[in-house]
C-alpha positions, 0 to 999 in steps of 0.5 A: 738657541731658539726663541723659546729655549728659555722654556726648556729646563734641565733635570736629572732623575734617579728613578729608583724602586724605593726613592725618586730623586730629582736634581735641578740647578745642581740642587737635589730638589726632590727626594721622595719615596717612589709610591703613589696613592690612587682613588679606586673610583676615579683612578686619580692620584691622591698623593705621591711620595712622603704623603702616599707613604704615610698612607701605605698599608693603612688604606680603606677599600676606596684607596690603594697605594702602588709602588710603580717600580719593581726590581728597578724597572717600571711595573705599572706604567700609568702609576709611574707616569703619574708619579713622575709628573707629580714629582716634576711639579715639586721642582717648582712647588711655589710658583705655577709658571704661565708657560709650563717648561719643556724638560730636558731629562737625564734618567738613570736606569739599571744596567740589566734593563731590557729594550722594552723596559727602556722604552717604558721609561722613555714613554713615561718621561715623555708623557710627563712633559719631557722634550728630550730624554737621555738615559745613563746606566746606574753604575756609570752614574754612581761612579761619576757621583763618587768622583771617579774619572770613568774615562781613564783606562783603569778598572773600577768596581762599583756595587750599587745596592738599591731598593730593587736590584744590586748592580755589580759593574766593572767600569773602564774607558767610559764603558761597562766591561762586565756586569752582574745584576741580582734582584736582591737589595733593600726590598729583599732585606725588608722582606727578610726582617718581616719573615724573621719577626714572624718566625721567631716572635710570632709577630706580624709587622708591616713593610713600613715597620720593617723598613724602620727596623732596617734603618735603626738597627740594620746590620750585616755582622753580629759584632759592631764596634759601636752597636745601635740601641735595641728598637721597640717594635709594635705589631700583631701577635699571630697567636692571640691576634692582639697588638704587642711590642717586642725589643729587637737587637741588631744581632737579630737583624744581622741573622735575618739578612745573612742569606741575602747578603751571602747572595750579594757576596756570591754575585760579587765573586762571580763578577770578579771571575769574569773580569779581565786580568788587567782590570782585576789588577786595578781592582786589587789596587783600588778596592771596591766602591759601595753605593746605594741605600744598602751601603748604609747597612752597618758593617757591610763593608767589613763583611764584604772585605773579609769575604773577598780579601779586598778593601771596600770603600763606602761612598760619602753619601751613598743614597745620593751618589747615583743622582749626583752622577746623573746631574753631572752627566746632565751638565756635560751631555755632549762629553758623555759618550755613554749617554743613550738617547 
């Protein structure tokens, strides 16, 4: 232990397309949307997270909102670095320490990430004050987060439906045996809802409204045992140009999302086709595990189960499964052979 080792603090970060979560001292201390608001004149960050999300799609010409991550990887390096820096400040929002700590970070990344994209994540973390940066693949973090022993010689299939990508991975012996990643996930669902409102109701709605529809009446099947109430949706009438309100039911949303969910089912079948037979036998016994925000879609587990004739389990807190697993990796860095430096 060095003289100033107390100045190094550990944090685990789930740098997601839709949300960024940070764990410090075993607690989720930051859970904010991955978005920044920037002043166009000075190029300075005005707001991050929830505050920036409130400004999204409501800005004037001097202000712009940016989502720095697209499809699970960094699309805007400067905005990502600024966002990460501001998110880390939220770990200690009340006190500003005399000596700012150096951070030891474990960041989770999509399993389909390229070396260039990996370098962008590492550089962003270092610019934001990281002294040591470790990386963990999202499916591995998700498996740890839902309590699976990843080191045992048993196959487990993890389907992580995030904001930008859906990762389908088979894990055994602390490694990813086969992996499918498709760029259809939460953002695609939101776009589908916007398109459905435009096509069937001639109603133009924004991303935030579509996101609210997805949360309140989002469904993957047209028949639910406990259906949610219809939601009132406000937008602009494309015919008259006047604001109007309509009621939207979960059946409409299920129809809008049908094609995207079908593509996820196809990717799951493709991943199962490339699974070695012994691991396929394990998956038959254990079923599939759903994590990520997309797992909260009503009836999704039922629909996937009917399609592939296997049991599907939804993680207890799917939104936080990945960051919880990243936090567990942070606590046992020396015992995690799959962590990348």
